[in-house]
PLY file of the C-alpha trace (Angstrom):
ply
format ascii 1.0
element vertex 119
property float x
property float y
property float z
element edge 118
property int vertex1
property int vertex2
end_header
25.31 1.85 -15.65
24.75 -0.94 -13.15
21.75 -2.06 -11.14
22.04 -4.12 -7.97
19.05 -5.57 -6.16
18.71 -7.06 -2.72
15.87 -7.83 -0.35
15.95 -6.58 3.26
12.96 -7.50 5.45
10.70 -7.87 2.37
11.81 -4.49 1.01
13.49 -4.48 -2.41
16.54 -2.21 -2.35
17.56 -1.21 -5.88
20.96 0.52 -6.13
21.77 2.28 -9.37
25.20 3.49 -10.43
25.69 5.69 -13.51
23.70 8.08 -15.66
20.04 7.28 -16.24
18.84 8.78 -19.52
16.80 7.76 -22.55
19.89 6.21 -24.14
21.83 5.26 -21.00
19.93 3.12 -18.57
16.28 4.11 -18.44
15.10 0.92 -20.20
17.17 -1.23 -17.83
15.95 0.58 -14.71
12.36 0.43 -15.96
12.68 -3.30 -16.70
14.17 -4.03 -13.27
11.45 -2.09 -11.44
8.61 -3.61 -13.49
10.02 -7.10 -12.92
10.13 -6.52 -9.16
6.52 -5.31 -9.16
5.43 -8.30 -11.26
7.13 -10.57 -8.73
5.02 -8.97 -6.00
7.56 -6.61 -4.47
5.46 -3.60 -3.53
7.92 -2.07 -1.07
10.81 -0.56 -3.00
13.70 1.69 -1.97
15.59 3.17 -4.90
19.17 4.09 -3.91
20.41 6.88 -6.19
23.75 7.53 -4.45
25.69 6.53 -7.58
23.52 8.46 -10.04
25.12 11.74 -11.14
22.48 12.56 -13.78
18.89 11.64 -14.59
16.70 12.94 -17.42
12.96 13.45 -17.86
12.50 10.02 -19.47
13.93 8.36 -16.38
11.74 10.53 -14.13
8.70 9.37 -16.11
9.70 5.75 -15.56
10.07 6.34 -11.81
6.68 8.07 -11.67
4.99 5.16 -13.48
6.46 2.65 -11.05
5.54 4.84 -8.07
1.94 5.07 -9.32
1.70 1.32 -9.97
3.09 0.41 -6.55
0.89 2.99 -4.79
-2.27 1.75 -6.55
-1.49 -1.74 -5.26
-1.06 -0.51 -1.69
2.74 -0.46 -1.63
5.30 2.31 -1.52
8.46 3.41 -3.33
10.93 5.69 -1.55
14.16 7.30 -2.73
17.49 7.07 -0.96
20.64 9.22 -1.23
19.26 11.80 -3.65
22.13 14.23 -4.25
23.43 16.89 -6.64
21.77 17.21 -10.04
19.16 14.56 -9.24
18.01 16.42 -6.11
17.99 19.73 -7.98
15.84 18.25 -10.75
13.40 16.71 -8.29
13.17 20.03 -6.42
12.73 22.03 -9.65
9.94 19.74 -10.86
8.45 19.60 -7.35
8.62 15.81 -7.47
10.02 15.69 -3.95
6.39 16.29 -2.95
5.56 12.98 -4.69
8.66 10.94 -3.83
9.73 10.74 -0.22
13.54 10.89 -0.03
15.83 9.70 2.75
19.54 9.97 3.55
19.53 6.84 5.72
18.80 3.34 4.38
17.37 2.31 7.75
14.94 5.26 7.72
13.89 4.51 4.13
13.28 0.83 4.95
11.31 1.75 8.09
9.17 4.20 6.12
8.40 1.84 3.26
7.77 -1.03 5.70
5.14 1.08 7.47
2.97 0.76 4.34
1.37 -2.69 4.37
0.61 -3.89 0.83
-2.97 -4.70 -0.05
-3.74 -8.01 -1.69
-4.03 -7.58 -5.46
0 1
1 2
2 3
3 4
4 5
5 6
6 7
7 8
8 9
9 10
10 11
11 12
12 13
13 14
14 15
15 16
16 17
17 18
18 19
19 20
20 21
21 22
22 23
23 24
24 25
25 26
26 27
27 28
28 29
29 30
30 31
31 32
32 33
33 34
34 35
35 36
36 37
37 38
38 39
39 40
40 41
41 42
42 43
43 44
44 45
45 46
46 47
47 48
48 49
49 50
50 51
51 52
52 53
53 54
54 55
55 56
56 57
57 58
58 59
59 60
60 61
61 62
62 63
63 64
64 65
65 66
66 67
67 68
68 69
69 70
70 71
71 72
72 73
73 74
74 75
75 76
76 77
77 78
78 79
79 80
80 81
81 82
82 83
83 84
84 85
85 86
86 87
87 88
88 89
89 90
90 91
91 92
92 93
93 94
94 95
95 96
96 97
97 98
98 99
99 100
100 101
101 102
102 103
103 104
104 105
105 106
106 107
107 108
108 109
109 110
110 111
111 112
112 113
113 114
114 115
115 116
116 117
117 118
């Protein structure tokens, strides 16, 4: 599993490739997201195009980050949610919590529309 980060117009784009499960990647994804939040990045787009599988532990990690960012006035959006990951998010009704986009530009525009509050 790999994680790549880049900043576009003060939005942190986090691209993940590989399975994200309790034993394969959840700790690394959680660490990367928590580090970004601690650095003050409250606008996050999580690109899941390269993620073929995600488990409930990983979903819990994403929900925690989403809640933390939202409480601080920011936003976290999902990008390129496909296959098993989309099915799981639909089954758990988490697509009502996470806003998902197929276009990076649309995801960036959406997350940028949420101005962060000072902490």
